[in-house]
Backbone as JSON Lines, residues from 0, in Angstrom:
{"i":0,"aa":"M","n":[0.44,-62.66,-6.59],"ca":[-0.48,-62.06,-7.53],"c":[0.28,-61.56,-8.74]}
{"i":1,"aa":"I","n":[-0.33,-61.66,-9.89],"ca":[0.31,-61.22,-11.12],"c":[0.09,-59.73,-11.28]}
{"i":2,"aa":"S","n":[1.17,-59.01,-11.51],"ca":[1.03,-57.59,-11.81],"c":[0.81,-57.44,-13.31]}
{"i":3,"aa":"N","n":[0.32,-56.28,-13.73],"ca":[0.15,-56.05,-15.16],"c":[1.5,-55.94,-15.82]}
{"i":4,"aa":"F","n":[1.64,-56.55,-16.98],"ca":[2.87,-56.47,-17.75],"c":[2.67,-55.44,-18.85]}
{"i":5,"aa":"D","n":[3.67,-54.57,-19.04],"ca":[3.59,-53.68,-20.19],"c":[4.31,-54.36,-21.35]}
{"i":6,"aa":"D","n":[4.3,-53.73,-22.53],"ca":[4.86,-54.36,-23.72],"c":[6.33,-54.75,-23.55]}
{"i":7,"aa":"S","n":[7.1,-53.97,-22.82],"ca":[8.52,-54.28,-22.67],"c":[8.77,-55.39,-21.65]}
{"i":8,"aa":"E","n":[7.76,-55.7,-20.82],"ca":[7.93,-56.71,-19.78],"c":[7.09,-57.96,-20.0]}
{"i":9,"aa":"K","n":[6.44,-58.07,-21.14],"ca":[5.58,-59.24,-21.36],"c":[6.41,-60.5,-21.22]}
{"i":10,"aa":"P","n":[5.84,-61.49,-20.53],"ca":[6.58,-62.74,-20.35],"c":[6.72,-63.49,-21.68]}
{"i":11,"aa":"S","n":[7.81,-64.24,-21.8],"ca":[8.01,-65.07,-23.0],"c":[6.98,-66.2,-22.98]}
{"i":12,"aa":"R","n":[6.89,-66.91,-24.08],"ca":[5.93,-68.03,-24.15],"c":[6.24,-69.06,-23.07]}
{"i":13,"aa":"E","n":[7.52,-69.36,-22.87],"ca":[7.9,-70.34,-21.85],"c":[7.49,-69.87,-20.46]}
{"i":14,"aa":"E","n":[7.68,-68.58,-20.19],"ca":[7.28,-68.02,-18.89],"c":[5.77,-68.07,-18.73]}
{"i":15,"aa":"R","n":[5.04,-67.75,-19.81],"ca":[3.57,-67.82,-19.76],"c":[3.11,-69.23,-19.48]}
{"i":16,"aa":"L","n":[3.7,-70.21,-20.19],"ca":[3.29,-71.6,-19.99],"c":[3.58,-72.05,-18.56]}
{"i":17,"aa":"S","n":[4.67,-71.6,-18.01],"ca":[5.0,-71.94,-16.62],"c":[3.98,-71.33,-15.66]}
{"i":18,"aa":"L","n":[3.63,-70.07,-15.88],"ca":[2.62,-69.41,-15.04],"c":[1.26,-70.09,-15.18]}
{"i":19,"aa":"L","n":[0.89,-70.38,-16.42],"ca":[-0.4,-71.01,-16.66],"c":[-0.46,-72.41,-16.05]}
{"i":20,"aa":"S","n":[0.63,-73.13,-16.13],"ca":[0.69,-74.46,-15.52],"c":[0.47,-74.36,-14.01]}
{"i":21,"aa":"F","n":[1.15,-73.42,-13.39],"ca":[1.02,-73.18,-11.95],"c":[-0.43,-72.88,-11.6]}
{"i":22,"aa":"M","n":[-1.05,-71.97,-12.38],"ca":[-2.43,-71.57,-12.09],"c":[-3.42,-72.71,-12.35]}
{"i":23,"aa":"E","n":[-3.19,-73.45,-13.43],"ca":[-4.11,-74.54,-13.74],"c":[-4.05,-75.64,-12.68]}
{"i":24,"aa":"E","n":[-2.86,-75.96,-12.19],"ca":[-2.71,-76.98,-11.16],"c":[-3.46,-76.61,-9.89]}
{"i":25,"aa":"R","n":[-3.64,-75.33,-9.65],"ca":[-4.32,-74.86,-8.45],"c":[-5.79,-74.52,-8.69]}
{"i":26,"aa":"G","n":[-6.29,-74.79,-9.9],"ca":[-7.7,-74.61,-10.19],"c":[-8.14,-73.18,-10.43]}
{"i":27,"aa":"V","n":[-7.22,-72.32,-10.76],"ca":[-7.56,-70.9,-10.97],"c":[-8.59,-70.74,-12.07]}
{"i":28,"aa":"F","n":[-8.47,-71.53,-13.14],"ca":[-9.35,-71.34,-14.28],"c":[-10.74,-71.93,-14.08]}
{"i":29,"aa":"L","n":[-10.99,-72.52,-12.93],"ca":[-12.32,-73.0,-12.6],"c":[-13.2,-71.86,-12.07]}
{"i":30,"aa":"V","n":[-12.59,-70.76,-11.73],"ca":[-13.31,-69.6,-11.19],"c":[-13.83,-68.76,-12.35]}
{"i":31,"aa":"K","n":[-15.1,-68.41,-12.28],"ca":[-15.73,-67.61,-13.33],"c":[-14.99,-66.28,-13.5]}
{"i":32,"aa":"G","n":[-14.65,-65.96,-14.74],"ca":[-14.0,-64.69,-15.06],"c":[-12.49,-64.7,-14.91]}
{"i":33,"aa":"A","n":[-11.93,-65.8,-14.41],"ca":[-10.48,-65.85,-14.17],"c":[-9.69,-65.75,-15.47]}
{"i":34,"aa":"L","n":[-10.16,-66.4,-16.51],"ca":[-9.43,-66.38,-17.77],"c":[-9.31,-64.96,-18.31]}
{"i":35,"aa":"D","n":[-10.39,-64.21,-18.24],"ca":[-10.36,-62.81,-18.7],"c":[-9.35,-62.0,-17.9]}
{"i":36,"aa":"R","n":[-9.36,-62.18,-16.6],"ca":[-8.43,-61.42,-15.74],"c":[-6.99,-61.79,-15.99]}
{"i":37,"aa":"V","n":[-6.72,-63.08,-16.14],"ca":[-5.35,-63.52,-16.38],"c":[-4.85,-62.97,-17.71]}
{"i":38,"aa":"A","n":[-5.67,-63.07,-18.75],"ca":[-5.28,-62.54,-20.06],"c":[-4.97,-61.05,-19.97]}
{"i":39,"aa":"Q","n":[-5.83,-60.32,-19.27],"ca":[-5.62,-58.88,-19.11],"c":[-4.32,-58.6,-18.36]}
{"i":40,"aa":"R","n":[-4.08,-59.31,-17.27],"ca":[-2.88,-59.09,-16.47],"c":[-1.6,-59.43,-17.22]}
{"i":41,"aa":"L","n":[-1.68,-60.47,-18.06],"ca":[-0.5,-60.86,-18.83],"c":[-0.31,-60.01,-20.08]}
{"i":42,"aa":"G","n":[-1.32,-59.22,-20.42],"ca":[-1.23,-58.36,-21.59],"c":[-1.35,-59.13,-22.89]}
{"i":43,"aa":"I","n":[-2.14,-60.22,-22.86],"ca":[-2.37,-61.03,-24.06],"c":[-3.86,-61.16,-24.3]}
{"i":44,"aa":"S","n":[-4.19,-61.58,-25.51],"ca":[-5.61,-61.77,-25.82],"c":[-6.12,-63.08,-25.22]}
{"i":45,"aa":"K","n":[-7.43,-63.17,-25.11],"ca":[-8.03,-64.43,-24.63],"c":[-7.73,-65.56,-25.61]}
{"i":46,"aa":"V","n":[-7.69,-65.24,-26.88],"ca":[-7.4,-66.24,-27.9],"c":[-6.0,-66.81,-27.66]}
{"i":47,"aa":"R","n":[-5.02,-65.95,-27.39],"ca":[-3.65,-66.39,-27.11],"c":[-3.62,-67.24,-25.85]}
{"i":48,"aa":"L","n":[-4.37,-66.83,-24.84],"ca":[-4.41,-67.59,-23.59],"c":[-5.01,-68.97,-23.81]}
{"i":49,"aa":"Y","n":[-6.11,-69.05,-24.56],"ca":[-6.71,-70.35,-24.87],"c":[-5.72,-71.23,-25.65]}
{"i":50,"aa":"A","n":[-5.0,-70.63,-26.59],"ca":[-4.02,-71.39,-27.38],"c":[-2.89,-71.91,-26.49]}
{"i":51,"aa":"D","n":[-2.42,-71.08,-25.57],"ca":[-1.37,-71.51,-24.64],"c":[-1.86,-72.62,-23.71]}
{"i":52,"aa":"L","n":[-3.08,-72.49,-23.2],"ca":[-3.64,-73.54,-22.35],"c":[-3.82,-74.83,-23.11]}
{"i":53,"aa":"D","n":[-4.27,-74.73,-24.36],"ca":[-4.43,-75.91,-25.18],"c":[-3.09,-76.6,-25.41]}
{"i":54,"aa":"A","n":[-2.05,-75.83,-25.72],"ca":[-0.72,-76.39,-25.93],"c":[-0.2,-77.04,-24.64]}
{"i":55,"aa":"L","n":[-0.45,-76.39,-23.52],"ca":[-0.02,-76.93,-22.23],"c":[-0.72,-78.25,-21.93]}
{"i":56,"aa":"R","n":[-2.01,-78.29,-22.16],"ca":[-2.78,-79.51,-21.9],"c":[-2.38,-80.64,-22.84]}
{"i":57,"aa":"K","n":[-2.13,-80.32,-24.09],"ca":[-1.69,-81.34,-25.04],"c":[-0.33,-81.89,-24.66]}
{"i":58,"aa":"S","n":[0.56,-81.03,-24.17],"ca":[1.89,-81.5,-23.77],"c":[1.82,-82.42,-22.55]}
{"i":59,"aa":"R","n":[0.77,-82.28,-21.77],"ca":[0.55,-83.13,-20.6],"c":[-0.28,-84.35,-20.92]}
{"i":60,"aa":"G","n":[-0.77,-84.41,-22.16],"ca":[-1.61,-85.55,-22.54],"c":[-3.07,-85.34,-22.21]}
{"i":61,"aa":"K","n":[-3.44,-84.14,-21.77],"ca":[-4.84,-83.81,-21.49],"c":[-5.39,-83.02,-22.67]}
{"i":62,"aa":"T","n":[-6.61,-83.3,-23.02],"ca":[-7.28,-82.46,-24.0],"c":[-8.3,-81.61,-23.28]}
{"i":63,"aa":"S","n":[-8.72,-80.56,-23.91],"ca":[-9.73,-79.7,-23.27],"c":[-11.05,-80.45,-23.12]}
{"i":64,"aa":"D","n":[-11.27,-81.51,-23.91],"ca":[-12.49,-82.3,-23.8],"c":[-12.56,-83.08,-22.49]}
{"i":65,"aa":"S","n":[-11.37,-83.41,-21.94],"ca":[-11.36,-84.24,-20.73],"c":[-11.45,-83.43,-19.45]}
{"i":66,"aa":"L","n":[-11.58,-82.12,-19.57],"ca":[-11.65,-81.28,-18.36],"c":[-13.02,-81.12,-17.88]}
């Protein structure tokens, strides 16, 4: 389980992408409300989380349209 990160412990972008990749592979974001909870736990905005997921999907050759 992800603990809350404070400002001094926020994960780097690479760490976030790794965590998001792990969660996406396991279908975490298919659960209603999961995105809000993950953003809150990581201490980032939903907009940042969507941008990171979009970058992750593009790097894998997936677009958000194909999900």
